[in-house]
C-alpha positions as CSV (number, residue, x, y, z in Angstrom):
1,M,-33.3,-33.5,-33.1
2,T,-32.6,-33.4,-36.8
3,T,-31.7,-30.1,-38.4
4,L,-35.3,-30.1,-40.1
5,Q,-36.8,-30.6,-36.4
6,Q,-34.7,-27.8,-35.1
7,S,-35.7,-25.5,-37.9
8,R,-39.6,-26.2,-37.4
9,A,-39.2,-25.8,-33.6
10,R,-37.4,-22.2,-34.1
11,Q,-40.4,-21.4,-36.4
12,I,-43.3,-22.3,-33.9
13,L,-41.3,-20.4,-31.0
14,E,-41.1,-17.4,-33.0
15,Q,-44.9,-17.5,-33.7
16,A,-45.3,-17.9,-30.0
17,G,-43.3,-14.8,-29.6
18,S,-40.8,-16.1,-26.9
19,L,-37.8,-17.5,-28.9
20,E,-34.7,-17.9,-26.9
21,A,-31.9,-16.9,-29.1
22,S,-29.3,-19.9,-28.9
23,N,-26.9,-21.9,-31.2
24,V,-27.7,-25.1,-29.4
25,E,-30.8,-27.6,-29.3
26,I,-33.8,-25.5,-28.6
27,L,-35.7,-26.4,-25.6
28,P,-38.8,-24.2,-24.4
29,D,-38.4,-21.6,-21.7
30,F,-41.9,-20.9,-20.1
31,E,-43.8,-21.8,-17.0
32,H,-47.3,-22.6,-16.9
33,K,-49.9,-24.4,-14.5
34,P,-51.1,-28.0,-14.8
35,N,-53.9,-27.2,-17.0
36,D,-52.2,-24.7,-19.3
37,F,-52.0,-27.4,-21.9
38,A,-55.7,-27.3,-22.3
39,H,-56.0,-23.5,-22.2
40,S,-56.9,-21.8,-25.5
41,D,-56.7,-18.0,-26.4
42,D,-60.0,-17.1,-28.1
43,S,-58.3,-14.0,-29.6
44,S,-55.6,-15.9,-31.5
45,D,-56.0,-19.2,-33.3
46,A,-52.4,-18.8,-34.5
47,A,-51.1,-18.6,-30.9
48,S,-53.1,-21.5,-29.9
49,T,-51.7,-23.6,-32.6
50,A,-48.3,-22.6,-31.6
51,E,-49.0,-23.4,-28.2
52,K,-50.0,-26.8,-28.9
53,D,-46.8,-27.2,-31.1
54,R,-44.8,-26.1,-28.2
55,S,-46.0,-28.7,-26.3
56,S,-45.2,-31.2,-28.9
57,V,-41.7,-29.7,-29.4
58,E,-41.1,-29.9,-25.7
59,K,-42.1,-33.7,-25.3
60,D,-39.8,-34.5,-28.6
61,A,-36.7,-32.8,-27.1
62,A,-37.5,-34.3,-23.4
63,F,-37.7,-37.6,-25.2
64,H,-34.5,-37.1,-27.4
65,D,-32.5,-36.0,-24.1
66,S,-33.7,-39.0,-22.2
67,T,-32.8,-41.3,-24.8
68,A,-29.3,-39.7,-25.3
69,T,-28.7,-40.0,-21.7
70,T,-30.1,-43.5,-21.4
71,S,-27.9,-44.5,-24.4
72,S,-24.8,-43.0,-23.2
73,T,-25.1,-44.9,-19.8
74,S,-25.7,-48.1,-21.6
75,I,-22.6,-47.7,-23.6
76,A,-20.3,-46.9,-20.6
77,A,-22.0,-49.8,-18.9
78,K,-20.9,-52.2,-21.7
79,D,-17.4,-50.9,-21.4
80,H,-17.0,-51.4,-17.6
81,G,-14.2,-53.8,-17.9
82,S,-11.9,-51.4,-19.8
83,N,-13.0,-48.2,-18.4
84,E,-14.6,-48.5,-14.8
85,K,-14.4,-45.0,-13.8
86,E,-16.5,-43.9,-16.8
87,I,-19.5,-46.1,-15.4
88,G,-22.3,-44.0,-13.9
89,F,-21.2,-40.4,-15.6
90,R,-23.1,-38.4,-17.9
91,D,-21.8,-38.1,-21.4
92,S,-20.6,-34.6,-21.4
93,T,-21.2,-34.2,-25.2
94,A,-25.0,-35.3,-24.9
95,T,-25.5,-32.8,-21.9
96,S,-23.6,-29.6,-23.0
97,S,-26.3,-29.4,-25.8
98,T,-28.9,-28.6,-23.5
99,V,-27.6,-26.6,-20.7
100,S,-28.1,-23.0,-21.8
101,T,-31.8,-23.2,-22.9
102,V,-33.5,-25.5,-20.3
103,S,-36.5,-24.3,-18.6
104,K,-35.9,-23.3,-15.0
105,Y,-39.1,-24.9,-13.7
106,N,-40.3,-28.2,-15.7
107,N,-43.9,-28.3,-16.6
108,Y,-45.7,-30.7,-14.0
109,D,-48.5,-32.3,-15.9
110,P,-50.0,-35.3,-14.1
111,S,-51.7,-36.6,-17.3
112,Q,-48.2,-37.3,-18.7
113,L,-47.2,-39.5,-15.7
114,H,-47.0,-43.4,-15.8
115,E,-49.4,-45.4,-13.8
116,L,-47.8,-47.3,-10.9
117,P,-47.8,-51.2,-11.2
118,P,-49.6,-53.3,-8.6
119,Q,-47.8,-53.7,-5.3
120,R,-46.3,-57.1,-4.4
121,G,-47.7,-59.6,-1.9
122,H,-50.6,-59.4,0.6
123,P,-51.3,-55.8,2.3
124,L,-50.1,-57.6,5.6
125,Y,-47.0,-58.9,4.3
126,R,-46.1,-55.6,2.7
127,A,-46.7,-53.7,5.9
128,F,-44.4,-56.0,7.9
129,R,-41.8,-56.3,5.1
130,W,-41.4,-52.5,4.2
131,Q,-43.0,-50.6,7.0
132,F,-42.3,-52.4,10.3
133,F,-39.4,-54.7,9.8
134,S,-36.8,-52.5,8.3
135,V,-33.3,-53.0,7.9
136,Y,-32.7,-50.8,11.1
137,R,-35.0,-53.0,13.0
138,K,-33.5,-55.9,11.7
139,I,-30.1,-55.0,12.8
140,Y,-31.5,-54.1,16.2
141,T,-33.2,-57.7,16.4
142,V,-30.0,-59.5,15.5
143,V,-27.9,-57.6,18.0
144,F,-30.3,-58.0,20.8
145,S,-31.0,-61.9,20.0
146,L,-27.1,-62.3,20.2
147,N,-27.1,-61.0,23.5
148,L,-30.0,-63.2,24.5
149,I,-28.3,-66.3,23.3
150,W,-25.2,-65.3,25.1
151,G,-27.1,-64.8,28.4
152,L,-29.1,-68.1,28.0
153,V,-25.8,-69.8,27.3
154,G,-24.1,-68.2,30.3
155,F,-27.0,-68.8,32.9
156,S,-27.1,-72.6,31.6
157,V,-23.5,-73.3,32.7
158,G,-23.9,-71.7,35.8
159,D,-21.2,-68.8,35.8
160,F,-23.4,-65.8,35.3
161,G,-25.4,-65.9,38.4
162,E,-22.6,-66.5,40.6
163,S,-21.9,-64.9,44.0
164,I,-20.7,-61.5,44.1
165,Y,-17.8,-62.8,46.1
166,A,-16.7,-65.3,43.3
167,S,-13.5,-64.3,41.9
168,G,-13.5,-60.9,43.9
169,R,-16.1,-59.1,41.6
170,L,-19.1,-57.0,42.6
171,V,-21.1,-59.4,40.4
172,S,-20.3,-62.1,37.8
173,D,-17.5,-61.2,35.5
174,R,-19.3,-62.0,32.6
175,V,-22.3,-60.0,33.3
176,A,-20.3,-56.9,33.9
177,D,-18.2,-57.5,30.6
178,A,-21.5,-57.9,28.8
179,V,-22.7,-54.7,30.1
180,A,-19.6,-52.7,29.2
181,V,-19.1,-54.2,25.7
182,N,-22.5,-53.2,24.5
183,I,-22.1,-49.7,26.0
184,M,-18.8,-49.5,24.2
185,V,-20.3,-50.6,20.7
186,A,-23.4,-48.3,21.3
187,I,-21.3,-45.3,21.7
188,A,-18.3,-46.2,19.3
189,I,-20.8,-46.6,16.6
190,R,-21.8,-43.1,16.7
191,N,-18.1,-41.7,16.2
192,E,-17.7,-39.8,13.1
193,H,-14.6,-42.0,12.1
194,V,-16.1,-45.0,12.5
195,I,-19.3,-43.9,10.3
196,N,-17.1,-42.3,7.9
197,V,-15.0,-45.9,7.4
198,L,-18.4,-47.7,7.2
199,F,-19.8,-45.5,4.4
200,S,-16.4,-45.2,2.4
201,T,-16.3,-49.1,2.5
202,A,-19.8,-49.4,1.5
203,I,-20.0,-46.7,-1.2
204,A,-16.6,-47.8,-2.9
205,A,-18.4,-50.7,-4.6
206,P,-18.1,-50.2,-8.4
207,H,-21.2,-49.9,-10.5
208,W,-20.3,-53.3,-12.5
209,L,-21.2,-55.3,-9.4
210,P,-24.8,-56.7,-9.5
211,L,-27.5,-54.5,-8.3
212,W,-28.8,-56.8,-5.6
213,F,-25.0,-56.4,-4.0
214,R,-25.1,-52.6,-4.2
215,R,-28.6,-52.2,-2.8
216,A,-27.2,-54.2,0.1
217,C,-24.3,-52.2,0.3
218,A,-26.7,-48.8,0.4
219,M,-28.3,-50.1,3.6
220,I,-25.1,-49.0,5.5
221,Y,-27.1,-46.0,6.6
222,S,-29.1,-48.0,8.9
223,Y,-26.2,-48.7,11.2
224,G,-28.1,-47.0,14.0
225,G,-29.7,-50.4,14.6
226,F,-26.4,-51.3,16.3
227,H,-26.7,-48.2,18.5
228,S,-30.2,-48.8,19.7
229,G,-29.6,-52.8,19.8
230,C,-26.7,-52.4,22.1
231,S,-28.0,-49.5,24.2
232,T,-31.3,-51.8,25.0
233,A,-29.1,-54.9,25.4
234,S,-26.7,-52.9,27.9
235,A,-29.8,-52.1,30.0
236,A,-31.1,-55.6,29.9
237,W,-27.7,-57.0,31.2
238,Y,-27.7,-54.3,33.8
239,A,-31.0,-55.3,35.0
240,V,-29.3,-58.7,35.5
241,Y,-26.5,-57.2,37.5
242,T,-28.7,-55.2,39.5
243,G,-31.0,-58.1,40.4
244,V,-27.9,-60.3,41.8
245,A,-26.6,-57.3,43.8
246,V,-30.0,-56.8,45.3
247,K,-30.3,-60.6,46.0
248,E,-26.8,-60.6,47.5
249,Y,-27.7,-57.7,49.9
250,V,-31.0,-58.8,51.0
251,S,-29.5,-62.3,51.8
252,G,-27.0,-60.7,54.1
253,R,-23.9,-61.7,52.0
254,Q,-23.1,-58.2,51.1
255,G,-22.8,-55.8,53.8
256,S,-22.6,-52.5,52.2
257,P,-25.5,-50.9,50.3
258,V,-23.0,-48.9,48.1
259,F,-23.3,-51.3,45.2
260,V,-27.0,-51.6,45.2
261,V,-27.3,-47.9,45.3
262,F,-24.8,-47.6,42.3
263,A,-26.7,-50.3,40.3
264,S,-29.9,-48.8,41.1
265,L,-29.2,-45.3,40.1
266,I,-27.5,-46.6,36.6
267,L,-30.4,-48.9,35.7
268,A,-32.7,-46.0,36.1
269,L,-30.8,-43.9,34.1
270,L,-30.4,-46.6,31.5
271,V,-34.2,-47.2,31.4
272,G,-34.9,-43.3,31.3
273,I,-32.7,-42.8,28.2
274,I,-34.3,-45.7,26.3
275,V,-37.7,-44.7,26.9
276,L,-37.0,-41.0,25.7
277,A,-35.6,-42.6,22.5
278,M,-38.6,-44.1,21.5
279,P,-39.4,-42.7,18.4
280,N,-42.7,-40.9,19.0
281,L,-41.4,-39.5,22.6
282,R,-38.2,-38.3,20.8
283,A,-39.9,-36.4,17.9
284,R,-42.3,-34.8,20.6
285,F,-39.8,-34.1,23.2
286,H,-36.7,-33.7,20.9
287,N,-34.9,-30.9,23.3
288,H,-35.5,-32.8,26.4
289,F,-34.7,-36.1,24.7
290,E,-31.1,-34.4,23.7
291,G,-30.6,-33.2,27.2
292,V,-31.3,-36.4,28.8
293,H,-29.5,-38.2,26.4
294,R,-26.3,-36.4,26.8
295,F,-26.5,-35.6,30.7
296,A,-27.9,-39.0,31.7
297,G,-25.4,-41.0,29.5
298,W,-22.4,-39.1,31.1
299,T,-23.8,-39.7,34.4
300,V,-24.1,-43.5,33.7
301,L,-20.4,-43.5,32.7
302,G,-19.3,-41.9,35.8
303,L,-21.0,-44.1,37.9
304,F,-20.2,-47.2,36.2
305,W,-16.6,-46.1,36.4
306,G,-17.1,-45.5,40.3
307,Q,-18.8,-48.9,40.4
308,L,-15.8,-50.7,38.7
309,I,-13.3,-49.0,41.0
310,A,-15.2,-50.0,44.1
311,S,-15.5,-53.5,42.8
312,A,-11.7,-53.8,42.0
313,I,-10.9,-52.4,45.6
314,L,-13.2,-55.1,47.3
315,G,-11.8,-57.9,44.9
316,G,-8.4,-56.8,46.0
317,R,-9.1,-56.8,49.6
318,M,-10.7,-60.4,49.2
319,T,-7.8,-61.7,47.1
320,G,-4.7,-59.9,48.5
321,Q,-4.0,-58.5,45.2
322,D,-3.3,-54.7,44.1
323,A,-6.5,-53.1,43.3
324,G,-4.9,-51.6,40.2
325,I,-4.0,-55.0,39.0
326,V,-7.5,-56.1,39.6
327,L,-8.9,-53.1,37.7
328,I,-6.8,-53.4,34.5
329,T,-7.4,-57.2,34.3
330,S,-10.8,-56.9,33.8
331,P,-12.2,-56.7,30.2
332,A,-15.0,-54.4,31.4
333,F,-12.1,-51.7,32.4
334,W,-10.9,-51.7,28.7
335,F,-14.5,-51.7,27.2
336,L,-15.3,-48.8,29.5
337,T,-12.0,-47.0,28.5
338,V,-12.9,-47.1,24.8
339,A,-16.3,-45.8,25.4
340,T,-15.1,-43.1,27.5
341,L,-12.6,-41.8,25.1
342,C,-15.4,-42.0,22.3
343,V,-17.5,-39.6,24.4
344,I,-14.7,-37.1,25.2
345,Y,-13.2,-36.9,21.6
346,P,-16.0,-35.2,19.8
347,W,-16.1,-32.3,22.7
348,A,-12.4,-32.0,22.6
349,R,-12.7,-30.9,19.1
350,L,-15.4,-28.3,20.1
351,R,-14.4,-25.3,18.2
352,Q,-16.0,-21.8,17.8
353,R,-15.8,-20.8,14.0
354,D,-16.2,-17.7,12.2
355,V,-19.4,-17.9,9.8
356,E,-20.5,-15.8,6.8
357,V,-24.2,-16.0,6.7
358,E,-25.7,-15.4,3.5
359,V,-29.4,-14.5,3.8
360,L,-31.3,-16.3,1.0
361,S,-34.8,-15.4,2.1
362,T,-37.0,-15.3,5.2
363,H,-37.1,-18.6,5.2
364,A,-33.6,-19.9,4.7
365,V,-30.1,-18.9,4.9
366,R,-26.7,-20.4,3.7
367,I,-23.9,-20.7,6.4
368,H,-20.4,-20.5,4.8
369,L,-17.4,-21.9,6.5
370,D,-13.8,-21.4,5.3
371,Y,-11.9,-24.4,6.5
372,G,-11.7,-28.2,5.6
373,R,-12.8,-30.4,2.6
374,P,-15.7,-32.5,4.0
375,A,-16.2,-36.1,2.4
376,L,-19.2,-36.6,0.0
377,C,-22.5,-36.0,1.5
378,S,-21.3,-35.1,5.1
379,A,-23.0,-33.4,8.0
380,I,-21.6,-31.2,10.8
381,R,-23.1,-30.0,14.1
382,L,-23.7,-26.5,14.7
383,S,-24.6,-24.8,17.9
384,D,-24.6,-21.5,19.6
385,R,-25.3,-23.4,23.0
386,P,-23.3,-26.8,22.4
387,L,-24.2,-28.1,25.9
388,V,-27.9,-27.3,25.3
389,E,-28.6,-28.2,21.6
390,N,-26.6,-29.2,18.4
391,H,-28.1,-29.4,14.9
392,A,-26.7,-31.4,11.9
393,F,-26.7,-29.9,8.8
394,A,-25.4,-31.1,5.3
395,T,-22.2,-29.7,3.9
396,I,-21.9,-28.5,0.4
397,P,-18.2,-28.3,-0.7
398,R,-17.1,-25.5,-2.6
399,A,-17.2,-26.1,-6.6
400,D,-13.8,-24.5,-7.1
401,G,-11.9,-27.2,-4.8
402,A,-10.8,-24.7,-2.3
403,P,-11.1,-25.3,1.5
404,G,-14.5,-24.4,2.7
405,F,-18.1,-25.4,2.6
406,S,-21.5,-24.4,3.1
407,C,-24.9,-25.5,5.0
408,V,-28.3,-24.5,3.8
409,V,-30.7,-23.8,7.0
410,S,-34.4,-23.3,6.5
411,S,-37.0,-22.8,9.2
412,A,-37.9,-25.9,10.8
413,G,-37.6,-25.0,14.5
414,D,-37.0,-22.8,17.2
415,W,-33.2,-22.8,16.8
416,T,-33.4,-22.5,12.9
417,R,-35.9,-19.5,13.2
418,R,-33.4,-17.6,15.5
419,I,-30.5,-18.2,13.4
420,I,-32.5,-16.7,10.2
421,A,-34.0,-13.9,12.2
422,A,-30.5,-12.7,13.7
423,P,-27.8,-14.1,11.7
424,P,-24.4,-15.1,13.9
425,R,-21.1,-14.2,13.2
426,R,-19.8,-17.3,14.9
427,L,-21.0,-20.7,15.8
428,Y,-19.8,-23.7,17.5
429,V,-18.8,-26.9,15.4
430,R,-18.6,-30.0,17.3
431,S,-16.0,-32.5,15.9
432,G,-15.8,-33.2,12.3
433,P,-18.1,-34.2,9.5
434,N,-19.8,-37.5,9.4
435,Q,-21.3,-38.8,6.0
436,G,-25.0,-39.4,5.7
437,M,-27.6,-41.3,3.9
438,A,-27.4,-39.1,0.8
439,A,-24.0,-40.7,0.1
440,V,-25.3,-44.1,-1.0
441,T,-26.8,-42.2,-4.1
442,R,-23.3,-42.9,-5.6
443,L,-23.8,-46.4,-5.7
444,F,-26.3,-46.3,-8.5
445,A,-26.4,-44.9,-12.1
446,P,-28.6,-43.6,-13.5
447,V,-30.4,-42.5,-10.2
448,V,-33.4,-40.5,-9.5
449,M,-32.9,-38.0,-6.5
450,V,-36.0,-36.4,-5.1
451,A,-36.0,-33.5,-2.6
452,T,-38.7,-31.4,-1.2
453,G,-38.2,-28.0,0.3
454,S,-34.9,-27.7,2.2
455,G,-34.2,-31.5,1.6
456,I,-32.2,-30.0,-1.5
457,G,-29.4,-29.3,0.9
458,P,-27.9,-32.7,1.2
459,C,-28.5,-33.0,-2.4
460,L,-26.4,-30.2,-3.3
461,G,-23.4,-31.9,-1.6
462,F,-23.7,-34.7,-3.8
463,F,-24.1,-32.6,-6.9
464,V,-21.1,-30.6,-6.2
465,G,-19.1,-33.5,-5.0
466,R,-19.7,-35.7,-8.2
467,P,-20.5,-33.1,-10.9
468,R,-20.7,-35.9,-13.8
469,H,-22.8,-38.4,-12.0
470,D,-25.8,-39.5,-14.0
471,V,-28.5,-38.1,-11.8
472,H,-32.1,-37.1,-12.7
473,I,-33.6,-34.6,-9.9
474,I,-36.9,-33.7,-8.8
475,W,-37.3,-30.9,-6.6
476,S,-40.7,-29.7,-5.2
477,T,-40.7,-26.5,-3.3
478,K,-42.5,-23.2,-2.7
479,N,-40.9,-20.6,-5.0
480,P,-37.5,-22.1,-5.3
481,E,-35.7,-19.2,-6.6
482,R,-37.2,-16.2,-4.0
483,T,-36.8,-18.7,-1.2
484,Y,-33.3,-20.4,-2.1
485,G,-31.8,-18.0,-4.5
486,K,-30.3,-18.2,-8.0
487,D,-26.9,-20.0,-6.8
488,V,-29.0,-23.1,-5.8
489,I,-31.2,-23.2,-8.7
490,D,-27.9,-23.2,-10.8
491,A,-26.2,-25.8,-8.8
492,V,-29.4,-28.0,-9.5
493,L,-29.4,-27.3,-13.3
494,N,-25.6,-27.9,-13.5
495,A,-26.3,-31.5,-12.3
496,D,-29.3,-32.1,-14.3
497,P,-30.2,-29.6,-16.9
498,N,-33.6,-31.2,-17.2
499,A,-34.4,-31.3,-13.5
500,R,-38.0,-31.2,-12.7
501,I,-38.1,-28.2,-10.3
502,I,-41.6,-27.8,-9.4
503,D,-42.9,-24.3,-7.9
504,T,-45.7,-25.7,-5.7
505,D,-47.0,-22.2,-5.1
506,K,-48.2,-22.4,-9.0
507,T,-48.8,-26.0,-9.4
508,G,-49.7,-27.1,-5.8
509,R,-48.1,-30.2,-4.4
510,P,-47.3,-32.9,-7.2
511,D,-48.0,-36.8,-6.8
512,I,-44.5,-37.2,-5.8
513,V,-44.9,-40.9,-5.9
514,R,-46.0,-41.2,-9.4
515,L,-43.6,-38.4,-10.5
516,A,-40.7,-40.4,-8.9
517,Y,-41.7,-43.6,-10.5
518,S,-42.2,-42.0,-13.9
519,V,-38.6,-40.3,-14.1
520,Y,-37.4,-43.7,-12.8
521,K,-38.9,-45.4,-15.8
522,D,-38.2,-43.0,-18.5
523,T,-34.5,-42.8,-17.5
524,G,-33.8,-46.4,-17.0
525,A,-32.5,-45.6,-13.3
526,E,-31.3,-48.0,-11.0
527,A,-32.7,-46.6,-7.8
528,I,-34.6,-43.6,-6.1
529,S,-33.0,-41.5,-3.4
530,I,-35.3,-39.3,-1.4
531,I,-34.8,-36.3,1.3
532,S,-37.8,-35.0,2.6
533,N,-39.7,-35.0,5.9
534,K,-40.6,-38.2,7.5
535,K,-44.0,-38.6,6.2
536,V,-43.0,-37.9,2.5
537,V,-40.1,-40.2,2.8
538,D,-41.7,-43.2,4.5
539,M,-44.6,-43.0,1.8
540,V,-42.1,-42.9,-1.2
541,V,-39.8,-45.6,0.1
542,Y,-42.7,-48.0,0.9
543,E,-44.8,-47.2,-2.5
544,M,-41.4,-47.9,-4.4
545,E,-40.0,-50.7,-2.6
546,S,-43.5,-52.6,-2.6
547,R,-43.4,-52.6,-6.3
548,G,-39.8,-53.8,-6.5
549,V,-38.1,-50.2,-7.1
550,P,-35.1,-49.6,-5.2
551,A,-35.8,-46.7,-2.8
552,Y,-33.8,-45.1,-0.1
553,G,-34.5,-42.2,2.3
554,P,-33.5,-41.1,5.8
555,I,-34.5,-42.9,9.1
556,W,-35.4,-41.0,12.1
557,D,-35.5,-43.8,14.9
558,S,-31.6,-43.9,15.1
């Protein structure tokens, strides 16, 4: 704004009787419902005129701030060759002028939103590409296809279906190895250190790299496709393994039923784990899924070890070799060893920690822990009954850089409601934090971050971890300050002084798709990141991607 515009703005606000004393650029501080722009006060024409002028001032100020932010980002982008670290950071001189007078709750006026451009392609094409055949499913398909090719090649050369007595093994060496290597990858890909290495490598891509490359890096959070693909492949391989064992027993070439029993139990457990992991069943019976996944998985490992050892003993007798030598020369032994260590590791790090629970409202609490410095946008698993249920929550590092972090927990199920109703003094923390989807936001600048309700929790970790990142925030929730407290509001406004914080108690639910697109267009953002429930995330990501707008959100089928 020019000096003359600032003077005019001050006069208008004085007429309206709500001037905020400040020595910085004026932005109005008032709340209204969506139709307030059309509202007129019959008792005072002057007040009505002032109200209209306030709207004009707000639009001018918002445009001015948007232009300043976009310009500073563009300048930084041009300079990337000499000062790469500045790319994607907000110009501190541009933002400091608006921090102290920004409105807590932005006005949500649907009439000011951009119209959505047409979607790309035929509806069937859009549904297949952006709804069904996600990156997660592409990874799953590639993994399973590679296993299928491996199997077809193996059987075509005749060494996958050989007799159990060949080379002194229970079944073909290659089939056993295929089962074991798939189990190993399925388990190892869930280890927090593996996850953190994947994320750290992917999000390290600098902003001067092409957008298409950074978009590809951002899909690292779909790594769950490796887990499910290898899990399904291991069950398929084990079905082959079991088939050969049964065939040998029925034909009389294998006198003991022990291998058939082992194989049948393992196959039944693997199938049970996979069936309950189907997205619909997993969501409907989550607690049952977690129990079956854990205890059936441990049982499978134990039985597989028993089978492997029994096979080594039998092979040793047939070949005259020591059973230990037979065992350790089998690739399946080493694959299974890695898988077992990956299962034991997080439980070996299970600790009961002191926690300080800050009650934000009857709907949410903030749990503070006084150790560690989690990586950007990490999550930890908390529980009061670790063998029964564990729940992942995004970590928010301390703003002063001291050891410790916090987690925002909102009422979303039996466990969270119990924690809010009776805050504990100690909780179990299983293993260490691992980075999550919100971390990929670092790859883009400017970037729009959208959150609804407690989805602001993972975003807070990003805001505190990268306080100067050029981020534009949309947060839609019921009565934000009453539900989440002033500190959370302040953290959002510190990250983006012009954050769109929408109190749905006053405005109703906004058109989140058009709002996200409008902010994306107005700010010249490179991408949209959204943290919300599955329905909203799927809707926003589909509506944006089908219009050529990069959009990212968590997935629930991993």
